N, C-alpha and C positions, 0 to 999 in steps of 0.2 A: 504494500500500500504506500502511496497511492499508485493506481494503475497509470500506464502511459496515456497521454491525452488522445491519441488516435488508436483505434482498434487495429491490430495486425490482420492482414489479409487471411492468414491461416485460421484465425479464430472467427472472423466474420463469415467465412465459408462454411463453418460447421452448422448443421441444421439445429434449430432451437429445440426440436423435440428430443435431442439427446439430453439436454439439461432438464427438460420437463419430465422425461422418463426417470431420470435419477431422482428428482424431487418427489415424484409419485412413489417410487420405491422406498425412499426414506420416510415418507408419510405413512405408508402401509406398515413398514417395519416398526415404526414408533408406536403404532396402535396395538401391537402385540405385546403383552406383558413380558418383560425380561428378555425381549428379542435382541435388544442392543447392549445387554450386559456383556462386558468384556470387549466390546468393539470400540476401537479408538476413532472418535468422531472429530478430532482436531482438524484434519484436512478438509472434511466436509464443511466444518464451521468456517474455516478460512475462505473456502470457495463461496459460501453463501454471503458472508460479510463483504467480501471484495466485489462481487458482481451484483448484489442486491441494490447498491447505490450507484451503479454504473450504466446509465442508459445508452452510452456509446457502445458498450460491449453486448448487452442483452437489451434489445430495443422494446420487447414486449413487456409492458408494466405489469400485466397480469401473471406472467411467468415469474417476474421478480417478486410479486406478491405471494406466489406459491412457496417461495423460499421463506417468507415470513411464516407461512403455515407450518413448515418444517420446524422452524424455531419455536413456534407455539406448542407443537407436540413435544419438543424437548424440554420445555419449562418444567422445573421440579413442581410436582403437584402438592406435596405435603412438606412440612418441616422435617428435617433429618437429611441424611446423606442420600444422594442419588447419583447415578452414573453420569447424568447430563448436567448436574448442578455446577460442576467445575467449568463447563463450557461458558457459563455466564459470569461466574465469579472470579475465575483466575486466568481466563484466556486473554492473552495480550491484545489481539485484534478486536476482541469483543469489548474490552474496556475502552479502547481508543476510538473505534469507528462504528460500533453497533447503533448507538442512538443517532448519530449523524446520518448514517445511511438509511435508517428507518424513517427519519423525517424527510429525507430527500425523496425516498420512494413514495411516501404519503403525498407529497406535493406533486410529484409526477403523475400519480393516479388521479388526483383531484383535477388536474388540468387536461386529462385525457379526453374528457367529454366536452371541452369548451367549444364555443362557436367558431373560434379562429383556427381550429385544427383542420 
């Protein structure tokens, strides 16, 4: 972080459904109790935080909102230790960029339906 200002051609040529399928898989796995126990999710968290607030890399705001759905499923539900609690409490990118990128995504989605689009 931060990502380069222009998207590389190799990344922009990748179909967005690759990212969507990965997010759907993470959502599905997150809904199964203890399915993610023992799985290291740091790289997924890095990917989500980096690209959630980057409309130049992933143009579809609803696909970026699906990343927020993954994060919502990873939120610790009760007090106590959880496998995903450290992703929000001690993850360096999360501490620095999560709130900023969430707000940026919110603004992008709010302006998606404007009359000037």
